[in-house]
C-alpha positions as CSV (number, residue, x, y, z in Angstrom):
1,M,-123.6,-21.7,1.2
2,N,-121.4,-18.7,1.7
3,L,-118.9,-19.3,4.6
4,E,-118.0,-15.7,5.2
5,Y,-119.6,-15.8,8.6
6,F,-116.5,-17.8,9.9
7,E,-114.2,-14.9,8.9
8,N,-115.6,-13.1,11.9
9,K,-112.6,-11.7,13.8
10,N,-114.0,-12.9,17.1
11,L,-113.7,-16.5,15.8
12,K,-110.2,-16.1,14.5
13,Q,-108.4,-17.5,17.6
14,L,-110.7,-20.5,17.7
15,F,-110.0,-21.4,14.0
16,D,-106.3,-20.6,14.3
17,A,-106.1,-23.2,17.1
18,L,-108.0,-25.7,14.9
19,K,-105.6,-25.1,12.0
20,E,-102.5,-25.5,14.3
21,K,-104.1,-28.7,15.7
22,Y,-104.5,-30.2,12.2
23,Y,-101.0,-29.1,11.2
24,K,-99.4,-30.9,14.2
25,T,-101.5,-34.0,14.3
26,S,-102.9,-34.5,10.7
27,K,-106.4,-34.8,12.2
28,L,-109.1,-32.8,13.9
29,S,-109.9,-34.6,17.1
30,G,-109.3,-34.3,20.9
31,T,-109.1,-30.7,22.3
32,I,-107.7,-27.3,21.7
33,K,-106.9,-24.5,24.1
34,I,-107.8,-20.8,23.6
35,I,-107.6,-17.7,25.7
36,P,-110.4,-15.3,24.6
37,K,-109.2,-11.7,25.0
38,T,-112.5,-9.9,24.7
39,K,-116.1,-10.3,25.8
40,E,-117.1,-10.3,22.1
41,E,-114.9,-13.4,21.4
42,V,-116.4,-15.3,24.4
43,I,-119.9,-14.5,23.2
44,E,-119.3,-15.4,19.5
45,I,-117.4,-18.7,20.3
46,E,-120.1,-19.8,22.8
47,K,-122.8,-19.1,20.2
48,L,-121.1,-21.3,17.7
49,I,-120.3,-24.2,20.0
50,R,-123.7,-24.3,21.8
51,N,-122.7,-26.8,24.3
52,G,-124.1,-25.0,27.3
53,K,-120.7,-24.3,28.7
54,Y,-119.4,-20.8,29.5
55,L,-116.0,-19.6,28.5
56,K,-113.8,-17.5,30.7
57,Q,-112.2,-14.3,29.3
58,N,-108.4,-14.0,29.6
59,E,-108.1,-17.6,30.9
60,I,-107.2,-20.9,29.3
61,N,-110.2,-22.7,28.0
62,V,-110.1,-26.3,26.9
63,I,-112.6,-27.0,24.1
64,K,-113.5,-30.4,22.7
65,I,-113.3,-30.4,18.9
66,N,-116.3,-32.7,18.7
67,D,-118.3,-30.0,20.5
68,I,-117.3,-27.6,17.8
69,R,-118.4,-30.0,15.1
70,T,-121.7,-30.6,17.0
71,G,-122.3,-26.9,17.3
72,I,-121.8,-26.3,13.6
73,S,-124.2,-29.1,12.7
74,K,-126.9,-27.2,14.6
75,T,-126.5,-24.1,12.4
76,R,-127.4,-23.3,8.8
77,F,-123.8,-24.4,7.9
78,S,-124.6,-28.1,8.9
79,S,-123.8,-29.3,5.4
80,H,-120.2,-28.2,5.7
81,S,-117.5,-30.1,7.6
82,L,-115.0,-28.4,9.9
83,E,-112.4,-29.2,7.3
84,D,-114.4,-27.3,4.7
85,I,-114.5,-24.2,6.9
86,L,-110.7,-24.4,7.6
87,N,-110.0,-24.7,3.8
88,H,-112.2,-21.7,3.2
89,L,-110.4,-19.7,5.8
90,Y,-106.8,-20.7,5.1
91,G,-106.8,-22.3,1.7
92,N,-106.0,-26.0,1.5
93,I,-104.9,-26.8,5.0
94,I,-101.9,-29.2,5.2
95,S,-100.4,-31.1,8.1
96,K,-96.7,-31.2,9.1
97,K,-96.8,-35.0,8.3
98,T,-98.1,-34.3,4.8
99,I,-95.5,-31.6,4.2
100,R,-92.8,-34.0,5.2
101,E,-94.2,-36.7,3.0
102,N,-94.4,-34.3,0.1
103,I,-90.9,-33.1,0.7
104,T,-89.7,-36.7,0.9
105,K,-91.4,-37.5,-2.4
106,E,-90.0,-34.4,-4.0
107,N,-86.5,-35.1,-2.7
108,L,-86.7,-38.7,-3.9
109,I,-87.6,-37.4,-7.3
110,K,-84.6,-35.1,-7.2
111,Y,-82.3,-37.8,-5.9
112,N,-83.3,-40.3,-8.7
113,E,-82.9,-37.6,-11.3
114,F,-79.4,-36.8,-10.1
115,I,-78.3,-40.4,-9.7
116,S,-79.7,-41.3,-13.2
117,K,-77.1,-38.9,-14.8
118,Y,-74.3,-41.1,-13.4
119,I,-75.7,-44.7,-13.7
120,E,-73.1,-45.9,-16.3
121,T,-70.1,-44.0,-14.9
122,S,-67.1,-44.9,-12.8
123,I,-68.5,-42.9,-9.8
124,M,-71.8,-44.6,-9.5
125,D,-70.6,-47.0,-6.8
126,I,-69.6,-44.2,-4.4
127,L,-72.8,-42.3,-5.1
128,I,-74.9,-45.3,-4.3
129,K,-72.9,-45.9,-1.0
130,M,-73.5,-42.3,0.1
131,P,-76.6,-41.9,2.4
132,E,-79.6,-40.5,0.3
133,K,-80.0,-37.8,2.9
134,E,-76.5,-36.5,2.4
135,I,-76.9,-36.3,-1.4
136,I,-80.3,-34.7,-1.1
137,N,-78.9,-32.2,1.3
138,Y,-76.2,-31.2,-1.3
139,I,-78.9,-31.1,-4.1
140,N,-81.1,-28.8,-2.1
141,K,-78.3,-26.5,-0.8
142,N,-75.7,-26.5,-3.6
143,E,-76.4,-28.9,-6.5
144,E,-73.9,-27.0,-8.7
145,L,-71.1,-27.9,-6.3
146,L,-72.1,-31.6,-6.3
147,N,-72.3,-31.6,-10.1
148,N,-68.9,-30.0,-10.4
149,V,-67.3,-32.5,-8.0
150,C,-68.8,-35.4,-10.0
151,L,-67.6,-33.9,-13.2
152,A,-64.1,-33.6,-11.7
153,L,-64.2,-37.3,-10.6
154,L,-65.1,-38.3,-14.1
155,N,-62.1,-36.3,-15.5
156,I,-59.2,-37.2,-13.1
157,P,-56.1,-36.5,-15.1
158,N,-53.9,-39.4,-16.4
159,V,-50.8,-37.4,-15.9
160,P,-49.8,-35.0,-13.1
161,T,-51.7,-31.7,-13.4
162,L,-51.6,-28.5,-11.4
163,L,-54.6,-28.0,-9.2
164,S,-55.4,-24.6,-10.7
165,V,-55.2,-26.0,-14.2
166,F,-57.5,-28.9,-13.3
167,S,-60.0,-26.5,-11.6
168,T,-60.0,-24.3,-14.7
169,D,-60.6,-27.3,-17.0
170,I,-63.6,-28.4,-14.9
171,T,-65.2,-25.2,-13.9
172,K,-63.3,-22.3,-15.7
173,N,-62.4,-21.1,-12.2
174,P,-58.7,-21.8,-11.2
175,H,-59.6,-21.4,-7.5
176,Y,-62.7,-23.6,-7.4
177,F,-60.9,-26.5,-5.9
178,D,-58.5,-24.6,-3.7
179,L,-57.5,-26.5,-0.6
180,E,-59.9,-26.2,2.4
181,T,-62.8,-25.0,0.3
182,K,-66.1,-26.9,0.5
183,S,-65.6,-28.1,-3.1
184,S,-62.1,-29.3,-2.5
185,N,-63.1,-31.1,0.7
186,L,-65.9,-32.9,-1.0
187,L,-63.7,-33.8,-4.0
188,I,-61.1,-35.2,-1.6
189,K,-63.7,-37.1,0.3
190,F,-65.1,-38.7,-2.9
191,L,-61.6,-39.5,-4.1
192,S,-60.8,-41.3,-0.8
193,Q,-64.0,-43.3,-1.0
194,L,-63.3,-44.1,-4.6
195,N,-60.0,-45.5,-3.7
196,N,-61.3,-47.2,-0.5
197,E,-59.2,-45.0,1.7
198,D,-59.9,-43.1,4.9
199,V,-61.0,-39.6,4.5
200,P,-58.0,-37.3,5.3
201,K,-58.1,-35.2,8.4
202,N,-55.3,-32.7,7.9
203,R,-53.9,-30.6,5.1
204,T,-50.9,-32.9,4.4
205,Q,-53.1,-35.9,4.0
206,K,-55.4,-34.0,1.7
207,I,-52.5,-32.9,-0.5
208,N,-51.4,-36.6,-0.7
209,V,-54.9,-37.7,-1.8
210,L,-54.8,-35.2,-4.6
211,K,-51.2,-36.0,-5.5
212,N,-52.1,-39.7,-5.7
213,N,-54.8,-38.8,-8.3
214,N,-52.4,-36.7,-10.4
215,I,-53.6,-33.4,-9.0
216,V,-50.6,-31.3,-7.9
217,T,-51.0,-28.5,-5.4
218,D,-47.4,-27.2,-5.1
219,S,-46.1,-25.5,-8.2
220,Y,-42.5,-25.0,-7.0
221,S,-41.8,-28.7,-6.3
222,N,-43.0,-29.4,-9.9
223,F,-40.1,-28.6,-12.1
224,V,-38.0,-30.2,-14.9
225,I,-34.3,-29.8,-15.8
226,T,-33.8,-28.7,-19.4
227,Y,-31.0,-28.0,-21.7
228,N,-30.6,-26.4,-25.1
229,L,-34.1,-25.1,-25.4
230,W,-34.7,-21.9,-27.2
231,G,-37.5,-19.3,-27.7
232,E,-37.8,-17.0,-24.7
233,D,-35.0,-14.5,-24.3
234,Y,-33.7,-16.1,-21.1
235,L,-33.7,-19.5,-22.6
236,N,-31.7,-18.2,-25.5
237,I,-29.1,-16.6,-23.2
238,L,-28.7,-19.7,-21.1
239,S,-28.6,-22.1,-24.1
240,N,-25.9,-20.0,-25.7
241,K,-23.9,-20.4,-22.5
242,K,-24.6,-24.2,-22.5
243,E,-26.3,-23.9,-19.1
244,P,-29.0,-26.3,-18.0
245,V,-32.2,-24.6,-16.9
246,I,-34.6,-25.6,-14.2
247,L,-38.2,-24.7,-15.1
248,N,-41.0,-24.9,-12.5
249,I,-44.5,-25.4,-13.7
250,N,-45.3,-21.7,-13.3
251,N,-42.4,-20.8,-15.6
252,I,-43.6,-23.4,-18.1
253,I,-47.2,-22.1,-18.1
254,N,-46.0,-18.6,-18.9
255,L,-43.8,-19.8,-21.8
256,T,-45.0,-18.2,-25.0
257,K,-42.5,-19.9,-27.3
258,V,-40.1,-22.8,-26.9
259,N,-38.3,-25.0,-29.4
260,S,-35.1,-26.9,-30.2
261,K,-32.8,-26.1,-33.1
262,N,-33.7,-29.3,-35.0
263,N,-37.3,-29.7,-33.8
264,K,-36.3,-32.8,-31.8
265,I,-36.4,-33.2,-28.1
266,L,-34.6,-36.0,-26.2
267,I,-36.3,-36.9,-23.0
268,I,-34.1,-38.9,-20.6
269,E,-35.2,-40.5,-17.3
270,N,-32.1,-39.6,-15.3
271,P,-30.0,-36.4,-14.9
272,S,-26.6,-38.2,-15.0
273,P,-26.2,-38.2,-18.9
274,L,-26.6,-34.4,-18.9
275,D,-23.1,-33.7,-17.8
276,Y,-21.8,-35.6,-20.8
277,I,-24.3,-34.1,-23.3
278,T,-23.3,-30.5,-22.3
279,K,-19.8,-31.3,-23.5
280,I,-20.8,-32.0,-27.1
281,D,-22.4,-29.9,-29.8
282,T,-26.0,-31.0,-30.4
283,N,-29.1,-29.4,-31.9
284,Y,-31.3,-31.6,-29.7
285,G,-33.3,-30.0,-26.9
286,I,-32.9,-32.1,-23.7
287,I,-35.4,-32.6,-20.9
288,I,-34.9,-34.7,-17.8
289,G,-38.1,-36.7,-17.3
290,G,-37.3,-37.9,-13.8
291,G,-38.2,-41.2,-12.2
292,N,-41.8,-40.2,-11.9
293,P,-42.9,-37.7,-14.6
294,N,-44.7,-34.7,-13.0
295,A,-47.1,-32.0,-14.1
296,A,-44.2,-29.7,-15.2
297,L,-42.9,-32.3,-17.7
298,Y,-46.3,-32.8,-19.3
299,E,-47.0,-29.1,-19.3
300,L,-43.7,-28.5,-21.1
301,L,-44.1,-31.2,-23.7
302,D,-47.5,-29.8,-24.6
303,K,-45.9,-26.5,-25.4
304,F,-43.9,-27.8,-28.3
305,E,-45.3,-27.5,-31.8
306,N,-44.2,-29.7,-34.8
307,H,-41.5,-31.4,-32.7
308,V,-40.4,-35.0,-32.5
309,F,-39.9,-36.5,-29.0
310,L,-37.4,-39.2,-28.3
311,Y,-37.3,-41.1,-25.0
312,H,-34.9,-43.3,-23.2
313,G,-34.9,-44.5,-19.6
314,D,-33.9,-47.3,-17.4
315,Y,-34.4,-50.9,-18.4
316,D,-36.5,-51.8,-15.4
317,P,-40.2,-52.3,-14.9
318,E,-40.9,-48.9,-13.6
319,G,-38.8,-47.2,-16.3
320,L,-40.5,-49.2,-19.0
321,L,-43.9,-48.3,-17.6
322,I,-43.0,-44.6,-17.8
323,A,-41.8,-45.0,-21.3
324,D,-45.0,-46.8,-22.3
325,K,-47.2,-44.1,-20.8
326,L,-45.4,-41.4,-22.6
327,K,-45.6,-43.3,-25.9
328,Q,-49.4,-43.8,-25.4
329,K,-49.8,-40.1,-24.7
330,Y,-47.7,-38.6,-27.5
331,T,-48.0,-40.1,-31.0
332,N,-44.9,-38.0,-32.0
333,L,-42.7,-39.8,-29.5
334,E,-40.1,-42.4,-30.5
335,L,-38.6,-44.9,-28.0
336,I,-34.9,-45.2,-28.7
337,L,-32.1,-47.6,-27.7
338,Y,-34.3,-50.3,-26.3
339,N,-32.6,-53.5,-27.5
340,E,-31.1,-56.7,-26.2
341,E,-27.5,-55.6,-26.7
342,L,-27.8,-52.4,-24.6
343,F,-29.8,-54.3,-22.0
344,E,-27.0,-56.8,-21.6
345,K,-24.5,-54.0,-21.4
346,S,-26.5,-52.2,-18.7
347,K,-27.9,-55.0,-16.6
348,S,-27.3,-55.5,-12.9
349,D,-26.2,-58.7,-11.2
350,K,-29.0,-58.3,-8.6
351,K,-32.2,-60.2,-9.0
352,I,-35.5,-58.3,-8.7
353,N,-38.6,-59.0,-6.7
354,P,-41.3,-60.9,-8.5
355,S,-43.8,-58.2,-7.6
356,R,-41.9,-55.8,-9.8
357,I,-42.0,-58.3,-12.7
358,K,-45.8,-58.1,-12.6
359,I,-45.5,-54.4,-13.5
360,L,-44.4,-55.5,-17.0
361,D,-47.9,-56.8,-17.7
362,N,-49.0,-53.3,-18.1
363,V,-46.4,-52.4,-20.7
364,S,-47.9,-52.6,-24.2
365,S,-45.7,-50.6,-26.6
366,I,-44.1,-52.8,-29.2
367,P,-40.6,-51.2,-29.0
368,L,-40.4,-52.1,-25.3
369,Q,-41.3,-55.8,-25.7
370,E,-37.8,-57.0,-26.3
371,I,-36.6,-55.5,-23.0
372,T,-39.7,-56.8,-21.3
373,K,-38.9,-60.3,-22.3
374,M,-35.2,-59.9,-21.3
375,I,-36.2,-58.8,-17.8
376,K,-38.6,-61.7,-17.3
377,K,-36.1,-64.1,-18.6
378,T,-33.2,-62.9,-16.5
379,N,-35.0,-61.4,-13.5
380,T,-32.6,-58.5,-13.7
381,V,-32.8,-54.9,-14.8
382,G,-30.5,-52.4,-16.6
383,Y,-29.7,-48.8,-15.9
384,Q,-29.4,-45.8,-18.1
385,E,-26.1,-44.7,-16.5
386,K,-24.3,-47.6,-18.1
387,V,-25.3,-46.7,-21.6
388,I,-24.4,-43.0,-21.5
389,S,-21.9,-43.4,-24.3
390,D,-24.5,-44.9,-26.5
391,I,-26.8,-42.0,-25.9
392,I,-24.0,-39.6,-26.8
393,K,-23.3,-41.7,-29.9
394,Y,-27.0,-41.6,-30.9
395,L,-27.0,-37.8,-30.7
396,H,-23.9,-37.6,-32.8
397,D,-25.1,-40.0,-35.5
398,N,-28.7,-38.7,-35.7
399,K,-28.2,-34.9,-35.9
C-alpha cells in the first residue's frame, strides 16, 4: 500500500521526532516530545494516534510511541510497521550505535589493511604497540603522512645523511621532514619508540634523535678537511697553492666535478699526518675522515668517479670499526698499512677496557683481522700519529 499519506507536512514534526528517537536509542519505544505549531498539525496527529487524548498547540506534548503504533494499526496502513513508515520517509533509518559499529568495522578493516603491509618488517613491533585508535586516526586524517614515515623508518641511512637529502630520497620533497613539522615529529616519535627511548620534548633532543639515526640537520657542522683535490676552479687554485680545504656538506653537494691527479684518494682518520703530507709532492687526493665519519665524508666519496680509495686509521676497536664500515660500503676501497709490525710500532702502554674489546666482534674485513687479533692478545691499541712516517713512505713508494 502507498505510504504517501505519511508525507503530510502536518505529520513531519511527529516523524522527525521518531527518527531522532531511533537515532539516539536504536529502538522505537518510550516517549517522544513535540510542540505542534499549528491547529492543522494538532488535528492531523490526533487523527493518526486515536488515543482519545488532545494535544496542546505551542506547548510540549509527551506522546507514547506505543500509542502511535496502536493508532496506525487501526488505519488502512495496519500492515506496515512504524519502522516501515520511517524507512519510506527517510530512506533506511540508522541509529547512532549502528553508525558507530559500522565505523568501527570500517576502521578495523582499514587498520588491518595498513598493518598487513608491514607484517614482516622491522617496524612491525612499534606499529603493534601503538594504540589502534591512534593509527586509525592517522589513516583517516593523513594516511600519506603515516605511509611516508613508515617508509622513512624502513630506510634509515647506514651512514650520516643530510635531513634534506633523506627527505628527498623518501618523498622527493627536501622539506618534508623539516624539524617541527607533523611529519618530522611523527618520525622522531617512532624512532624513539624503535630505540626504546623517551620521546624528545625540545628541539635539541629531537636533533639528537635524528643524529643518532644518521640523519643530520646541521649542514655547517658537517664538513671534511681535504687536500690536493681538483676539478672546480677554487679547488684547482687552492691545490696549486698546496692549501688544505674545508668543505661543508653544502659545498660538496654543489660540486659538479672533483678528482685527484692519479685517481687515488687517501682517507686518513686523523688530521695530524696532513702537515707532513703537504710538505711532499704527491698526486694523491687526501681526505680527513675524522673519528666519526659524517654525512659530508660520504657525500664527497660518492662524488668521485673511477677512483680508488685507500684508508688508514687508528689501530683501536673504534678505528677498525670505521675502517670496516667504509670497506663494506665501498668496493673500490683498500685498507692499507694494517699489519703487526706497524701495530707494534704504534701501540700504547695503556690497557683498554674489556667493553672496547667487544667492539672487535663486529669487525669482519679480512685485512683488519691481524690487528684485531693483536689488540685482543695485548689488550692495547695503536695510534696513527706514531706511523706518520710510514704513511709518507707509502705515498712516496706508491705514486
